[in-house]
C-alpha positions in Angstrom: 36.0 8.4 -27.0 34.7 10.0 -24.3 32.0 12.0 -25.9 30.8 8.5 -27.1 31.4 6.9 -23.6 29.2 9.8 -21.7 26.5 8.9 -24.6 26.5 5.2 -23.8 26.3 5.9 -20.4 23.4 8.7 -20.2 21.4 5.9 -23.1 21.9 3.3 -20.1 21.0 5.1 -17.0 17.6 6.7 -19.5 16.8 2.5 -20.1 17.0 2.0 -16.0 15.2 5.2 -15.2 12.4 4.0 -17.7 12.3 0.6 -16.2 12.3 2.0 -12.6 9.3 4.0 -13.8 7.4 1.1 -15.1 7.9 -1.1 -12.0 6.6 1.7 -9.8 4.0 2.7 -12.2 2.8 -1.2 -12.0 3.3 -1.0 -8.1 1.1 2.1 -7.8 -1.6 0.1 -10.2 -1.7 -2.5 -8.0 -1.5 -0.9 -4.8 -4.8 -1.3 -2.1 -6.0 2.3 -3.7 -6.9 0.4 -7.1 -8.1 -2.6 -5.9 -11.4 -0.5 -5.6 -12.6 -3.0 -2.7 -11.7 -2.6 1.6 -11.4 -5.2 4.1 -15.0 -5.9 6.0 -13.4 -4.1 9.0 -13.0 -0.9 7.0 -16.7 -1.3 5.9 -17.8 -2.2 9.2 -16.1 1.1 10.8 -17.7 3.2 7.9 -21.2 1.6 9.0 -21.1 2.5 12.7 -19.6 6.0 12.2 -23.0 6.6 9.8 -25.0 5.0 13.0 -25.7 1.5 11.7 -25.3 -1.2 14.4 -27.7 -4.0 13.1 -25.2 -5.5 10.0 -23.6 -8.7 9.4 -21.2 -10.0 6.9 -22.0 -13.3 5.1 -20.5 -15.9 2.6 -21.5 -18.9 1.2 -20.7 -21.0 -1.8 -22.0 -21.9 -5.1 -20.7 -24.9 -7.0 -16.8 -23.5 -7.0 -17.8 -19.4 -6.6 -17.5 -17.6 -2.9 -20.0 -15.1 -2.5 -20.0 -12.4 0.1 -22.8 -9.8 1.0 -23.5 -7.5 3.8 -26.8 -7.8 5.5 -28.7 -5.2 7.5 -31.6 -6.0 9.5 -33.1 -9.7 9.7 -36.0 -11.9 9.6 -37.4 -13.7 7.5 -40.8 -13.0 6.3 -39.8 -9.3 6.2 -39.4 -7.3 2.6 -35.5 -7.6 1.2 -33.9 -4.9 -0.6 -31.1 -6.0 -2.7 -28.3 -3.9 -4.2 -26.2 -4.9 -7.2 -23.6 -2.4 -7.9 -21.6 -1.6 -11.0 -18.6 -2.3 -12.8 -16.4 -2.0 -11.4 -17.6 -1.9 -7.7 -18.1 -3.6 -4.5 -21.0 -3.7 -1.9 -19.6 -0.3 -0.5 -21.2 1.6 -3.2 -24.6 1.4 -1.5 -23.3 2.8 1.7 -25.7 5.7 1.9 -28.9 3.3 1.3 -27.3 0.8 3.8 -27.3 3.2 6.8 -30.8 5.2 5.8 -33.0 3.9 8.5 -36.4 4.7 6.9 -35.2 1.6 4.8 -34.5 -0.2 7.3 -38.0 0.2 9.4 -39.3 -1.2 6.5 -37.1 -4.2 4.8 -33.8 -6.2 5.3 -31.4 -4.4 3.5 -28.6 -6.6 1.3 -25.5 -5.6 -0.9 -24.0 -8.0 -2.7 -20.2 -8.1 -4.0 -20.8 -9.4 -7.9 -18.9 -12.3 -9.0 -14.8 -11.2 -9.2 -14.9 -8.0 -7.0 -14.5 -7.1 -3.2 -14.5 -10.6 -1.5 -16.2 -12.5 -3.8 -13.7 -14.2 -5.6 -12.0 -11.3 -6.3 -10.2 -11.2 -9.7 -12.2 -14.5 -11.3 -14.4 -12.9 -13.9 -17.9 -14.2 -15.0 -19.0 -13.1 -18.4 -22.3 -14.7 -18.1 -25.3 -12.5 -16.8 -27.3 -15.7 -16.2 -24.5 -17.2 -14.3 -24.1 -14.2 -12.4 -28.1 -14.0 -11.4 -27.7 -17.6 -10.2 -24.9 -17.1 -8.1 -26.6 -13.8 -6.3 -29.7 -16.0 -6.0 -28.7 -17.7 -2.9 -28.8 -14.4 -0.8 -32.8 -14.1 -1.4 -33.0 -18.3 -0.6 -31.2 -17.7 2.8 -33.3 -14.4 3.9 -36.8 -15.7 3.0 -38.2 -12.6 2.6 -42.3 -11.9 2.0 -41.0 -9.9 -1.4 -37.7 -9.3 -2.8 -36.7 -5.3 -4.6 -33.3 -5.4 -6.9 -31.8 -2.4 -7.1 -29.0 -2.5 -10.1 -26.6 0.7 -11.1 -24.9 0.5 -14.3 -23.8 -3.4 -15.1 -25.9 -4.3 -12.0 -29.0 -3.1 -13.8 -28.9 -6.4 -16.6 -28.1 -8.2 -13.6 -30.7 -6.9 -12.0 -33.0 -7.6 -15.0 -31.6 -11.0 -15.7 -32.5 -12.3 -12.4 -36.1 -10.9 -12.8 -36.2 -13.0 -16.5 -34.4 -16.0 -14.5 -36.4 -16.2 -11.2 -39.8 -13.8 -11.8 -41.6 -15.6 -8.9 -38.9 -14.4 -6.5 -38.9 -11.1 -7.8 -41.4 -8.4 -7.0 -39.7 -5.3 -7.9 -36.5 -3.8 -9.9 -35.0 -0.1 -9.8 -32.6 0.4 -12.5 -30.3 3.0 -12.5 -28.3 4.2 -15.3 -28.5 1.0 -16.5 -26.4 -0.7 -19.6 -29.3 -3.0 -21.0 -29.7 -1.9 -24.6 -27.7 -3.8 -27.0 -27.8 -1.5 -29.7 -26.6 1.2 -27.2 -23.2 -1.1 -26.0 -20.3 1.0 -27.3 -17.4 -0.9 -29.4 -15.1 -2.7 -27.3 -11.9 -2.8 -29.5 -9.6 -0.9 -27.2 -10.8 -2.8 -24.0 -9.6 -5.9 -26.5 -5.9 -4.4 -26.4 -6.2 -4.4 -22.5 -7.5 -8.0 -22.1 -4.4 -9.0 -24.7 -2.2 -11.5 -21.5 0.9 -9.4 -21.9 -1.0 -6.1 -21.1 -3.1 -7.6 -18.6 -0.2 -7.2 -16.0 -0.3 -3.6 -16.7 -4.7 -3.5 -15.3 -5.3 -3.3 -11.8 -7.4 -6.7 -11.0 -10.9 -4.9 -10.4 -10.4 -2.9 -13.7 -9.8 -6.2 -15.5 -12.7 -7.8 -14.2 -14.6 -5.1 -15.2 -12.8 -5.3 -18.6 -13.9 -9.0 -19.1 -17.1 -8.8 -18.1 -18.0 -5.3 -20.3 -16.1 -7.1 -23.7 -19.6 -9.6 -24.3 -21.8 -7.4 -22.3 -23.3 -6.3 -25.9 -24.0 -10.5 -27.0 -25.6 -11.3 -23.5 -27.6 -8.2 -23.6 -28.5 -9.9 -27.1 -29.4 -13.6 -25.6 -31.8 -11.3 -23.1 -34.1 -10.0 -25.5 -36.4 -12.4 -26.2 -36.5 -12.6 -22.1 -37.8 -9.2 -21.1 -41.8 -10.2 -21.2 -41.2 -12.5 -19.0 -40.2 -10.1 -16.0 -43.7 -9.6 -14.0 -42.1 -7.4 -11.3 -42.9 -3.3 -11.3 -39.8 -1.4 -12.2 -38.7 2.1 -11.6 -35.8 3.3 -14.0 -33.8 5.8 -13.3 -31.3 7.6 -15.9 -29.0 10.7 -16.6 -29.8 12.8 -18.8 -26.1 14.0 -19.4 -24.9 10.4 -18.9 -21.5 9.8 -21.2 -21.1 6.6 -19.6 -24.8 4.8 -20.4 -26.3 6.6 -23.2 -30.0 7.9 -22.1 -31.6 5.9 -24.8 -31.4 2.9 -22.2 -33.9 4.2 -20.2 -36.6 4.5 -22.9 -35.5 0.8 -23.9 -36.3 -0.4 -20.7 -39.8 1.3 -21.0 -40.4 -0.3 -24.7 -39.3 -3.9 -23.3 -40.8 -4.0 -19.7 -44.6 -4.9 -21.6 -46.0 -7.4 -18.9 -44.6 -5.5 -15.8 -47.6 -3.8 -13.7 -46.5 -0.4 -13.5 -43.4 1.1 -15.0 -41.8 4.7 -13.4 -39.0 6.7 -15.7 -37.5 9.3 -13.7 -35.0 11.5 -16.2 -32.8 13.5 -14.2 -32.2 16.9 -16.1 -28.3 17.7 -16.1 -27.5 14.1 -14.4 -24.8 11.9 -15.4 -23.6 8.4 -14.7 -23.2 9.0 -10.8 -26.9 9.8 -10.0 -26.8 6.5 -7.8 -24.9 8.9 -5.1 -26.0 12.3 -6.5 -29.8 11.3 -5.9 -30.0 9.4 -3.3 -33.2 10.6 -1.6 -35.0 10.5 -4.8 -33.9 6.7 -5.3 -34.4 5.9 -1.5 -37.9 7.1 -2.1 -38.7 5.2 -4.8 -37.8 2.1 -3.0 -40.2 3.1 -0.2 -42.6 3.1 -2.6 -41.9 0.2 -4.0 -42.1 -1.5 -1.0 -45.5 0.0 0.0 
C-alpha cells in the first residue's frame, strides 16, 4: 500500500511538473524576446547611437488597417528608398541602411512594418500580396518623391514585385534580396498547417504565427502574380546567396527570366552567401541602391 501510494504521489507530482514546464514554455515563447519587435523609443535609441538624428515615426490608416513606418530625412521631390522586411521581421531590420549617411544624402529613407508585424496591427495577418502592396502604397503618396526605389528582403521581395506590378507609374526601381518569388520553388507547407490549427496556435509567438499564416498561401499568391511580371517596367537588381537554404538560389534566375520589360536587370550571386545577405552584404547592397539612385 505504501509503495502504491508513493507511486501515485510521484505520478501526481510529475504531471504538475510537466504542466508547470508547459506553462513556463508558453510564458517564454510569448515574452518580449520572441515578439520580434521593439518600441519606437528603443528603435530611436539605436538610431541615435549610430549617429542618426534626422528620423520620425509615422502611422496612418488604410481602411481598418493601422500602419507604421520610420522615415529618415524629408522633402517632397527627393528620391525615396522604401525598405520592406522579411517574415518574420519589422522596420528595424534595415537599421544598418537607415544610418548610412551616403544613402541619406541622396534620398529619403523609409522602413515599414509590414501588415501584422511591428506596430502595423501586430498579430493581424494579411495573406494577400496585392492587399499588402495597397496598404504600403500610401507611404509613397505621403512623401511624394521624384522617384521610388523598393528594397525587399525575403518575403519583402514578392511584396516589392507586387507593388511594381500594381503601381508601375510609381515604382522606378526594385532591389530584391534573397526574394521568395518562384512558386515552383516554394517548399511544402504541411508542417506549417499543423501549427495553424487553432489550439496549437497558443504555442506559437504572435510574430511567428503571422509569419506562418502569410507563408502558407504564398505559393498560390505567387502563381496569381505570374502574368503580372511583364508589367514591371522598373529597373531591377537581384542579390541571392549561393548557399541560401531558406530561399533556393533558383529564385534569382526566375526573377531574371520574368523581368522581360525591365530596362535593366543586374544580378549578384553571392558565393557562399546564405539567406542573411541583407546584413552580411550591407556595403554591396548599399552600392546597388546608390547606383540606382544615380
